N, C-alpha and C positions, 0 to 999 in steps of 0.2 A: 458361481456368484454373479449376479446380474450387474450390469453396468451402473445402474442407479445406486446399488449398494456400494460399489467401488467408489463412485463419486462422493457419496455421503461419508464414507470412511476417510477419503482424502481431504474432505472439508475440515476434518479434525486437525489438519496440519496448520490451519490458520489460528491466529490468536483468538481467545474467547470473545473479546469485545467485537472483533471483526466478524466472527461467525454470527454473533447475536444480531448485528446490524444488517448483514448481507446474505447469510447462508440460505435462508428460505427463498429469497429472490433468485440467487444463483442456481439453486437446485431446480426451481420452477422453470427457468430459462433452459437449463440443460435438459430437463425431461421433455419439454416441448420440442427442442431441436432434435433430441434422440428419436422421438416419434416421427418426425419429418424424414429422418434418415433410415428408419426401420424398413426392412425388406430389400434394401440395396446393400448387399454384403460388402463390397469393396468400398463404397462410399461411407458406409457406417463404420468400417474399420478405420478409415482415415479420420473421420469425424471423432470417433472415440479416442484415438491416439492423440490427436491435436488437443482435444478438450482436457484429457487427463494430464497431459504434459503441461498445458496452460495452467491448470489448477495447481499443480506442484510448483511451477515457477512463480505463480502469483503468490502462493503462500510464502515462498522464500523471499520474494520482494517485500512482502509486508513485514516479515521479521527483520530483514535488513534495515528497512526504514525505521523500525523501532530501536535498533541498536546502533544507529549512526550518531554523529556528533550532536545532533539535536537532543537526543535523550540524555547524552552526557552532560550537556549544558543544564538541562532540567534537573538532573540529580544534584549537580553541584549547587544550583540555585536553591534547591530545597534545603541543602545543608548550609547555605549562606557562604559558600566558598567559591572564590574565583581567583586562582593564582595570578593570572595576568593582570588583574585590576586591583592588585594590592590586598587581596583577601576579601573584597567586598562582594555583595550579592550580584548576580547577573541581572542587568537591567530588564525590566518587565517587557520593554518593546522588543528585545532580542528573543525572549521566551515566546512572545506572541508571534513573531515572524517565524520562529521555528515550528510553532504549532500550525501555522498556515501551510508551511512546506509539508509537514507530515500529513495534514488533512488532504492536501492536493495529491500527494503520492497515493493515499488510500483511494481517492476518487479515480485516479488513473487506473489503478489495479482493478477497481470495481467496474469501470467502464469497459476495460479490455475483457474482463471475465464475462461481461454481458454483451460482448460484440458491438459495443457502441463506440466505434473507432473515431468518429468525428468528435464526440465528447472527450475521448481520451486525448486526442490531439490538442483540443482546447485547454484541457487541464494541464497538459504537458507544457504548453506555452505559458500559462499562468504560473506554473511551478518554476519554470526557468526564470521568470521575472522576480518571483519571490525569493529564489535562492540568491539572486544578485543583490536584492535588497538586504537579505540576511548577511551576505558577505560584507556589504558596506557597513552594516551595523556592528558586526564583529570587529571590523577594522577601526571604526570610530571608538569603540570601547576597549580596544586592545586585547580582544579575546583570541586565543589560538584557534586554528581551524580544525 
């Protein structure tokens, strides 16, 4: 099995909407980098191992981001339930802050997958600020963490 086929197969570990948005670009970057490493056996082996491991951990990170408290709040909001706030719906600004955190996590993963580490650091900084904002909003509305 060729490395490109393995990479394509491992891309299936990502959520469908993530694959739809990023898979073609990720595969293109991988194939270009693989061509640059071709012919250098030891370097190619290290490259392939790092890329495949990164792909697997990136998929895990994306799924974790989807099953964190953020999504739990969204599900309860859709049902109009929030035990800590007397059974009322989760405020829209909390949901929006959570969406921003989720979006930034996706951007971090995408930037790392594409070896854009300066962008990943920038997104990580933004995500840290947005998580603090979310923490303050949860505190304000009496939502559990």
